[in-house]
C-alpha positions as a printed NumPy array, in Angstrom:
array([[185.848, 118.729, 151.657],
       [184.609, 118.119, 148.101],
       [182.209, 120.275, 146.1  ],
       [179.54 , 117.557, 146.364],
       [179.754, 117.724, 150.17 ],
       [179.268, 121.51 , 150.089],
       [176.383, 121.449, 147.603],
       [172.913, 121.783, 149.199],
       [170.896, 118.569, 149.007],
       [168.111, 117.988, 146.508],
       [164.737, 117.669, 148.188],
       [161.138, 117.388, 147.128],
       [158.373, 117.655, 149.676],
       [158.266, 118.676, 153.287],
       [161.625, 117.226, 154.292],
       [164.958, 116.209, 152.867],
       [164.743, 112.641, 151.611],
       [167.193, 110.278, 153.227],
       [164.987, 107.178, 153.42 ],
       [164.067, 106.18 , 150.775],
       [166.898, 107.767, 148.86 ],
       [165.48 , 109.887, 146.077],
       [168.377, 110.596, 143.741],
       [169.386, 114.099, 142.788],
       [168.704, 114.845, 139.142],
       [171.502, 114.768, 136.581],
       [173.764, 117.802, 136.975],
       [173.116, 118.771, 133.37 ],
       [169.471, 117.701, 133.601],
       [167.953, 120.806, 135.225],
       [166.136, 123.244, 132.948],
       [164.34 , 126.341, 134.256],
       [162.152, 128.374, 131.91 ],
       [160.255, 131.549, 132.753],
       [156.593, 131.528, 131.733],
       [154.562, 134.698, 131.397],
       [150.979, 134.564, 132.556],
       [148.833, 136.946, 130.584],
       [147.061, 137.543, 127.336],
       [148.072, 138.853, 123.912],
       [145.881, 140.37 , 121.234],
       [146.147, 142.343, 117.978],
       [144.971, 145.937, 118.01 ],
       [143.038, 147.56 , 115.12 ],
       [146.222, 149.15 , 113.809],
       [148.013, 145.793, 113.677],
       [150.182, 146.242, 116.771],
       [150.507, 143.321, 119.13 ],
       [149.581, 144.089, 122.73 ],
       [150.694, 141.808, 125.541],
       [149.41 , 142.154, 129.096],
       [151.642, 140.225, 131.483],
       [149.948, 139.538, 134.817],
       [152.691, 137.49 , 136.445],
       [155.654, 135.268, 135.728],
       [156.302, 131.767, 137.038],
       [158.995, 129.198, 136.411],
       [158.664, 125.836, 134.686],
       [161.32 , 123.439, 135.992],
       [162.252, 120.234, 134.187],
       [164.404, 117.636, 135.947],
       [166.007, 114.603, 134.305],
       [167.405, 111.41 , 135.761],
       [169.438, 108.95 , 133.709],
       [169.958, 105.209, 134.101],
       [167.995, 104.769, 137.337],
       [168.105, 101.219, 138.685],
       [164.854,  99.643, 139.905],
       [165.15 , 100.706, 143.564],
       [165.786, 104.393, 142.772],
       [163.13 , 104.373, 140.052],
       [160.611, 103.004, 142.587],
       [161.603, 105.651, 145.16 ],
       [161.227, 108.461, 142.614],
       [157.88 , 107.117, 141.391],
       [156.631, 106.888, 145.   ],
       [157.611, 110.506, 145.573],
       [155.831, 111.536, 142.364],
       [152.686, 109.667, 143.376],
       [152.789, 111.245, 146.854],
       [153.654, 114.855, 145.972],
       [152.819, 115.227, 142.272],
       [149.387, 116.812, 142.691],
       [150.132, 118.852, 145.807],
       [151.954, 122.184, 146.138],
       [155.251, 121.235, 147.798],
       [158.779, 122.546, 148.169],
       [161.413, 121.613, 145.616],
       [165.022, 122.315, 146.57 ],
       [167.572, 122.212, 143.787],
       [171.234, 121.269, 144.266],
       [172.257, 124.899, 143.579],
       [170.409, 126.03 , 146.734],
       [167.302, 127.555, 145.14 ],
       [163.892, 126.45 , 146.381],
       [160.52 , 126.719, 144.684],
       [156.918, 125.97 , 145.685],
       [155.826, 123.658, 142.86 ],
       [153.26 , 121.231, 141.556],
       [153.804, 118.734, 138.778],
       [152.527, 119.874, 135.4  ],
       [149.756, 117.984, 133.657],
       [151.276, 114.833, 132.111],
       [154.531, 115.644, 133.934],
       [156.068, 112.152, 134.092],
       [158.001, 110.779, 131.122],
       [160.141, 107.637, 131.175],
       [162.168, 105.42 , 128.888],
       [163.094, 101.854, 129.767],
       [166.444, 100.377, 128.73 ],
       [167.999,  96.991, 129.352],
       [171.652,  96.756, 130.39 ],
       [173.213,  93.542, 129.159],
       [169.759,  92.331, 128.178],
       [168.833,  91.5  , 131.797],
       [168.965,  94.608, 134.015],
       [166.302,  97.302, 133.528],
       [167.225, 100.979, 133.96 ],
       [165.055, 104.043, 133.39 ],
       [165.56 , 107.564, 132.122],
       [162.937, 109.776, 133.777],
       [161.889, 113.374, 133.186],
       [159.51 , 115.285, 135.474],
       [158.14 , 118.747, 134.719],
       [157.13 , 121.121, 137.524],
       [155.382, 124.476, 137.529],
       [155.871, 127.075, 140.218],
       [152.765, 127.881, 142.264],
       [151.964, 131.077, 144.09 ],
       [150.722, 131.322, 147.653]])
């Protein structure tokens, strides 16, 4: 059994996507950043005070060289789940309740051999609470 067969599947939404096939992001295309939710202010004596209320994660996923059918499947998923809190399961087994960030979708179009379009896509998610 290979490592890829043992790795948990990537999913976005209420179920694991088998039809249409939504591709897993690039293995080196997953970035997770912790964001503090709070406020900072300068005190009269010049010290910086930071009140952290909570911490959430910002997750950025990248896909490279998607052909038209996989691009369409990913875009359909984004249109369906982008503005709704849904589950996001990463290939390393972690799951998050997420929504897409404002202006979350970024794409670049390339032409292979001058005739076949492929896309590089980046989607940014923010963890939700509750």
